N, C-alpha and C positions, 0 to 999 in steps of 0.2 A: 549554480556552479559555473565558473568562468570556463568556457569551452577551450580557451587557450592554455589552460593549466593541464599538466600531464597527470596521469593516474598515479605516478610515483610521488608527485608533489602532494596530491590528495592523501595518499596513504601515509606519508610522513606526518601530516598534520592530524589525521583522524584515527590512526590505529591505536586503540586502547580497549581494554576489556576488564570488567570486574564481575566476579561470580555471583550467582543467585544467593539470596532471594531478591526478587524485584516486586515492588508494589504495583507498578503500572506496566501493562503490556500494550504496545502499540503495533498495529499491523498496517502496512500499505494494502491497497485493494487490488488493482490491476496487476496481473502476472504474479500475484502473491497469494491472496485468498482465492482468486479465480484464475482461470487459465487464459483469459483474453485481455486485450487492451480495449477498454470501452469505446474510446473515440474511433479507433480503427474499425470496430464492429459497426458503429453508427455509419461509417463511410462505405459499408459493404454494398450499397445500392448504386454507388458512383461507377463511372467507367473504370475499366481495368487500369488505365493510365493514371486517372485521378486517385484511385485507391492506392496505387503504388506510391504516389507522391505523399499521400497522407501517412502511410506506414513509414516511409523514409523519414518524414519529419518527426514522427513519434520516436523512432529509434535514435535519430540524431540527438534529440533532447535527452533520452534516457542514457545515452552513452556519453553525454557531455560535449557533443560536437556542435550543438546549437543551444542557446539559452532557452529555457522553458517559455519565458514570456515572448520570445521571438516566434514561437510556433503555436502557442495556445489559442489565441484569437483567430489566427489564420486558418487553422484546421476547422474550427467551428463555423467560421464564415463560409468556408467551402461546403461544408456538410449541411449547414442550416437545419439541424434536427428539429422535429416537431415534438410537442408534448407527448404524443402517443409513442414516439420513438424512445423516449426516456422510460416510459412504462415498460416497453418491450425490452429495453436494456436491463432493467431491474430483474425481469424474469430470466434473461439470459445469464446474468451474473449468478443467479441462484442455480440455474441448470449446470453451469460450468464451474461451480464451486469445487475446489480441490478435495480429494478424499481426506477424511479425518478432520476437516475444518470445524464442523459442528462439535465433534467430540473434544477437540482441543480447547475450544472456547468453553465448553461445559466444564472441563477439568480446571481451567483457569478461574472460572467463576466459583467453583467448589472451594478453591483456596482464597477466595475473597479478593482476587486481583481486579484492578480497575482496568478494564479492557476497552481500548479505543481503536477506531479506524481513522487514520490521517492520510488523506489521498488527494492528489491533484485531479481525480476523476470528478464526474458531474454528480451533484448531490442527490437528485432523485433516484438514480440507479444505485448509488452506494447505500442510501437509506433502506431500499428494498432488501439488499443483501444483509445489512445489519439486522433488520427485523427478523429475517430468517435464521440468523445466527444467535439471536437473543441478546444482541448488544443494544443498549438503550440509545434512543434517538439523540440524546444530548452528548453522547460519546462518539458521534460521527462528525468528522471534520472534512469537508470536501467543498467543491466550487459550485456555488449556486448558479442556476441558469434561469432565464426568464423567457416568457412567451406572451404573444399578444392574445386578444380575446378569441381569435380563431385557432389558437394553438400553434401558431408559427413562431419560429425562432426570433427572439427579440434582443438577445445579448447574454452576456454572462457577467458575473461579479468580478470586474477587472481589478478591484481593490483587494481581492483575496490574496493573502500571502502564498496560498497553495497554487496560484496560477503563475508564479514566477520562481526562478531559481533563488535559492537562499532563504525562502520563506518557511520551509518546513521546520527548521530548528527552533524558530521562535514559537511556532504553534505547539510543538512537543514540549518545549521548556515551560510554557505557560500552563499546560494541562497537568504537568508533573507536580507542580506545587511543592517542589523540594523533595519529592519522593524519588526512589530509584526506578529507572525506566529501562525496559528492554524493548528494542524496536526491531521488527522483521520487515525487510523490504528488498526489492530487486533493483532499484534505480539509483542514479546518482543523487537525486533529491533526497532519497533515504540515507545515503551515505553522508550527505551533508549534515543530517541531524544526528549522526553518531557522536558528534562532539558534545551533545547535551544528554547522552544516554550512558548508563552503566554498561550496557551491552548492545551491540548492533550485530544482528544476524543477517549476513548477505544470503538472500534466498535465490536459489537457482533451480527450483523445482519445475518452473515453467520456462524461463529464459535465463541462461547464465550470462551475465554481463561482466566481461573480464575486468573492466575498470573498477567495478564495484567490488568484485572479489579481491582485487589487488589492494584495496583500501580497508579490508575488513579482517579481523582476527578470526571470527567465527563464521563458518560457511555451512550451509545446508542445501543439499541438492535432491533430497527425496521428495517426491510429489505428495506422499502421505504426510499430512501435517502433524499427525500424532508423533512423528519422528522428531518434532521440535521440543517435545517434553523435556528431554535431558538438558536442553539449552536454556529452558525457561524456569525450571523448578530446581530448588536446592536438593541436596541428598536427603535431608530429613523430610522434605515435602514429598519426594519420590517414595520414601519408605512409607509415609502415611497413605499415599495413593495405592501402593501395592497391598496395603492391609485393608483397603476399603472395598467391600464386596461389590459396590456399584460399578467399580472400574476394574474388576478382577480380570476381565477379558484382555486387558492391556498387557498382562504379564503371563 
């Protein structure tokens, strides 16, 4: 996303919506499935001043004030996470998973939806979260990170489209394979991908980003992810869900 473009310009280009059903459901990770930003959490051992700078860079990228590629490598260079830190991040993702996330994924799988995570987060942590949610490894798309033999930070996959602005739409479009996609996310990189989706849900259950909400037709602000069901299932699918004993507690 070009940070010089206004949210009104983004909204004019990307505002569109088509009703369910959808064959593919795509979730962002940080501040969507979980209540934290992974890179900011990895920076928590830095000094207060350094941590504030990292958080400011994250917010600037998510709000479109700076390009993602401008801050991605710089944040990791400053943090220099170790392999053990990524294991800990995976555990923290699971601990801070939003209420209803597992149940929502269970419902989507019940209807045969192809559920993916597409994230600019770091792959080891996102994979741990996906495993906890029952999402296959092959349906996880995030940025790979490398370590040396001692487990020290050695770099990230700078070729990944998810480490730069404008990369997420191509990833979502390729995995869709011509099927109808619904995408749920909180950041401007998610809003960018709305152009290749039948529905984009601007998620504000953790952080409400005004530029993202301005560019989206569908908004969700409840923390309980079960509240997304009406946005992701058709009326007939919801009728089937209501008649299924396994999910009777939802009604």
